C-alpha positions, -999 to 999 in steps of 0.1 A, spaced: 361 410 -474 374 401 -440 405 423 -444 382 453 -445 371 447 -409 405 450 -391 393 479 -371 389 473 -334 355 470 -317 350 493 -288 345 465 -263 350 428 -261 318 409 -268 293 400 -241 275 367 -242 244 382 -257 265 400 -284 282 367 -292 249 349 -296 235 377 -318 266 376 -340 262 339 -346 225 342 -352 231 369 -378 255 345 -397 225 321 -403 247 290 -402 225 262 -417 225 227 -402 209 193 -410 194 180 -377 166 155 -369 162 147 -405 156 182 -417 175 214 -427 174 244 -404 184 277 -419 198 288 -386 215 263 -362 206 283 -331 170 275 -337 176 240 -324 176 236 -286 206 212 -286 227 237 -305 214 266 -285 223 250 -251 259 245 -263 261 280 -276 250 293 -242 280 277 -227 302 297 -250 282 328 -242 289 323 -205 326 324 -213 322 357 -231 303 371 -201 331 359 -177 355 383 -193 333 412 -181 329 399 -145 349 423 -122 367 396 -103 378 379 -136 383 409 -159 420 413 -151 428 376 -156 407 372 -188 418 404 -205 455 403 -217 477 423 -240 480 410 -275 516 403 -285 505 411 -321 490 446 -316 497 456 -279 459 460 -275 438 444 -248 422 412 -261 402 382 -246 424 356 -229 407 331 -252 422 348 -283 457 351 -269 489 333 -277 507 325 -245 539 345 -242 554 330 -211 553 299 -189 531 318 -165 505 322 -192 507 285 -200 499 278 -164 471 304 -165 456 285 -194 453 253 -174 439 272 -144 414 291 -165 402 260 -183 396 242 -150 377 272 -136 355 275 -166 346 238 -168 339 238 -131 315 267 -136 299 252 -167 300 215 -158 306 211 -195 331 219 -224 338 256 -227 346 253 -265 375 278 -262 405 257 -272 414 273 -305 442 293 -289 461 259 -286 466 259 -324 480 295 -327 516 291 -314 523 260 -335 509 275 -366 526 308 -361 559 289 -357 555 267 -387 543 294 -411 573 316 -401 596 286 -407 582 279 -441 584 316 -451 620 318 -441 629 287 -460 607 290 -491 599 327 -494 561 323 -489 539 348 -471 519 324 -449 531 340 -416 520 375 -424 486 362 -436 481 342 -404 490 372 -382 465 394 -400 438 368 -396 446 365 -359 444 403 -355 410 402 -372 398 375 -348 412 393 -318 398 428 -327 364 414 -335 364 389 -306 354 360 -327 352 323 -320 370 298 -342 366 260 -343 396 239 -351 387 217 -381 412 188 -378 398 152 -379 395 137 -414 373 107 -421 405 88 -430 389 58 -448 412 28 -445 436 38 -417 466 21 -432 462 35 -467 479 68 -475 456 97 -484 466 98 -521 460 60 -525 425 59 -509 397 45 -531 379 77 -524 404 106 -527 383 128 -504 389 107 -472 413 135 -462 404 171 -470 424 183 -500 429 211 -525 412 204 -558 419 236 -575 443 266 -574 440 299 -592 451 335 -588 424 343 -563 427 313 -540 421 276 -536 391 252 -536 390 225 -509 369 194 -508 364 167 -481 350 165 -446 360 171 -410 344 149 -383 338 153 -345 336 191 -349 328 203 -314 312 238 -315 312 240 -353 276 251 -356 281 281 -334 316 293 -342 323 323 -365 352 306 -383 368 272 -389 406 269 -388 413 240 -411 444 220 -401 457 186 -412 451 158 -387 482 137 -397 514 137 -417 514 131 -454 544 122 -476 556 134 -510 529 129 -536 502 140 -513 508 177 -515 471 184 -522 464 172 -487 488 196 -469 465 226 -463 458 250 -435 433 278 -439 405 298 -423 369 296 -435 339 316 -422 312 293 -410 286 305 -435 308 302 -465 290 286 -496 298 249 -499 300 243 -461 274 218 -449 269 212 -412 254 178 -402 245 173 -366 256 141 -349 234 118 -328 244 118 -291 233 99 -260 200 113 -246 198 142 -269 161 137 -274 155 150 -239 161 186 -251 134 183 -278 109 171 -252 113 204 -233 126 186 -203 145 204 -175 153 180 -146 160 151 -169 188 171 -186 210 170 -155 228 202 -165 198 225 -171 217 254 -185 244 241 -209 251 214 -234 276 199 -259 271 197 -296 291 182 -325 289 182 -362 302 166 -393 313 195 -416 313 188 -454 335 210 -475 318 208 -509 342 226 -532 347 255 -508 366 285 -522 393 301 -499 410 333 -509 448 333 -507 449 358 -478 432 330 -457 456 302 -467 484 295 -443 499 263 -458 494 247 -492 514 218 -504 543 218 -480 540 182 -468 575 181 -452 564 204 -424 533 185 -414 550 162 -389 563 190 -368 530 209 -370 509 180 -359 533 172 -330 534 208 -319 496 211 -319 493 180 -297 520 194 -274 501 227 -272 466 213 -268 470 182 -246 480 199 -213 447 217 -214 431 184 -207 445 186 -172 424 217 -165 395 207 -187 389 172 -172 397 182 -136 372 210 -138 346 186 -151 356 161 -124 352 188 -97 315 190 -104 311 152 -106 328 148 -73 307 175 -57 275 159 -71 286 125 -59 293 138 -24 258 154 -23 241 122 -34 260 103 -7 246 128 18 211 124 3 215 86 7 226 90 43 261 76 36 283 106 35 302 95 67 305 58 57 341 48 56 339 31 22 322 62 7 349 85 21 376 62 7 361 63 -28 356 100 -27 393 104 -18 401 83 -48 380 105 -70 397 136 -57 431 121 -62 423 114 -99 411 149 -104 441 165 -88 465 142 -106 450 152 -140 454 188 -129 489 183 -117 499 167 -150 487 197 -169 504 221 -145 537 202 -148 536 202 -186 529 240 -186 556 248 -161 582 230 -182 571 249 -213 594 266 -238 593 293 -265 588 287 -302 606 315 -321 583 341 -336 552 325 -320 547 318 -283 551 292 -256 541 256 -257 542 229 -230 568 202 -225 560 175 -252 565 145 -230 545 158 -200 518 172 -224 512 138 -239 514 121 -205 486 145 -193 462 134 -220 472 97 -218 466 97 -181 432 115 -184 420 91 -211 424 62 -187 416 78 -154 381 90 -162 369 54 -164 378 50 -127 364 84 -119 330 74 -134 331 39 -119 335 54 -84 307 80 -90 283 53 -101 293 30 -72 286 57 -47 254 69 -64 238 34 -65 213 17 -88 191 48 -90 215 61 -116 203 36 -142 168 30 -128 155 66 -123 120 75 -134 116 104 -158 106 140 -151 71 135 -164 65 107 -139 77 130 -111 52 156 -123 22 133 -129 -3 141 -102 -17 105 -102 17 91 -91 38 120 -79 31 113 -43 45 78 -46 76 92 -64 82 117 -36 77 90 -10 97 61 -23 125 79 -43 139 100 -15 168 90 7 171 108 41 139 123 53 150 160 51 159 160 14 131 160 -12 131 132 -37 133 158 -65 166 171 -52 180 136 -51 169 129 -86 182 162 -100 216 154 -86 214 118 -100 206 133 -135 236 156 -132 259 127 -125 244 108 -154 249 138 -176 286 142 -168 293 105 -167 279 92 -200 250 115 -210 246 148 -227 278 162 -214 299 131 -210 334 135 -197 341 99 -207 339 103 -245 358 137 -246 386 124 -224 390 92 -244 393 107 -279 391 144 -277 424 160 -286 438 127 -297 433 91 -285 452 77 -255 472 55 -279 482 84 -300 494 102 -269 513 72 -257 531 69 -291 540 106 -290 551 103 -253 575 74 -262 589 92 -293 595 125 -275 610 107 -245 639 94 -266 654 129 -267 652 135 -229 688 137 -214 678 118 -183 668 88 -203 704 83 -217 717 91 -182 695 65 -167 707 40 -193 743 46 -184 734 44 -147 717 10 -151 747 -4 -169 771 9 -143 750 -2 -113 749 -38 -123 785 -40 -134 782 -40 -172 810 -20 -188 
C-alpha cells in the first residue's frame, strides 16, 4: 500500500534514479500496432522521459539547487520545487521564471505542471470537508506528502472524450464519454472511461484524475478526483500518432532537430480501475466542480507565459543563427522580424508575470494567480504563436519545407553535392545550416511543436476567452469605467 511508504528518501531523485523508477514500474503501452510491456523501450517515449530526467538533474546543479529546493508547507522538509504548492506571490513568480528557464534549456515541454493542480484541489477538498464532514482534504495532504517524500512525478488526467459536446455527460449515448464511477464499496471506488491528450502519461509514476468540466445534479457519478499509480490493473496506455514521429524509429539524429529530447502523449483507458478510498479526493459533489475547474485554469494558465516564452527563446535563437548562415543577419527586414519575434516572446512572459504578481491566497491551500490575467496569458499565447512561427519560417526560407534528409547528407555518392549546394555563407558547413533548420522545424510544427501545445494545451483559446470575460465582470475597475463612460458623455 502507498501509505506504507510515507518515509522520506535520503535525497531527491537524480535523472537516472527517476528513469530507473519508471522502468521498474513496467508501464505497458500500445504503440506502432503492438504492445510493449515497458513504455521506456520505445525511442519516442524514452526521448520524452529524458526531458523529465533533465529536470530531476537540474535540482542537483549547484547554481540551481537553492532555487529548486524549497520547504514543504505540509511537512517543513526540503522538497523539489516541482512538488511544491506556492505559498506566496514570490513563489508564483518563481514558477513562471523556472518554467521559462527549463523550456529554454530543453527546447521542449518539461512535463512538470502537476503542481498547478495542487492549490485548487487542496482548497476545494477543505471546503467540502468543512461543509459536508468528509475527509478528502486529509487524504489529499497525505498523498501529496507521499509524492513529495518519494519525489514522484504525477500526470494530470483531465481531458475526457466528451462525445457530443452539447450533450450532458449523463445523457450521452455512450455513458463513458466522461470518466465516471461505476461502483462504490467499503474499500473504494471503480472508475471507467478515458482521458485524452495525456502528455507524459507513459512515464509518470501517478495519474491525478480530475474532471475537465462542470456537471449538474444527476451526474454525480462523473464528479470524481483521485490518484492512480500508472501501473494499476485496468489502465491501458495507447500512444498517439504525431507529426514526424517515424524519424525516431529510423535511428535518425540530425533530422530530429532536437537530438536529445522529445514530447509524447497517450490516450489512457480506465477499464474498471479500482481506487481505494484513501486515494479518492472528491466523489459525487457536483456542486463544487465549477469552482474547481475555474481555479485549476487560473492556477495553470499563467505558466504558459513562462512555458511558451522559453520555447520561443530557442526558436528565436535558431532563427537568428539561420539568418546568419544565410548571410542576412544584418538585413533590415530580418532585424525587423526578429524584433517582432522577441516582442511576442516577452509579451507572453510579461502576461504570465503580471498574473502571478496579482496572485492571491486560497485558504488552507496556497497561492494562485489573478484569474483575468491568467486566462489572458493563455489566450494571448494561443494566438501569438502563429505569428511567431510565421516569422521564423519567413526568415528561414524555403529550405524549411524542402530540406533533404539526413541519409542523403551522409550518402557518399551525393554528399559532396549536398555540402556544396545546401550551404549559405561560405564559412558555415551545410550540415550546420540543416541542423538548425531541423530544429526550427521541430519547434514550429514537428516533433516538439510549440504550435499545438499553445493552441489547446491547458485549455483552448476560446475557453480562456470565455473565462476571461466571466471573471472580468467582478473587477471593480469595470464598473468604475462604466460610470466614467456615462459621466464623460453627459448621460445621467
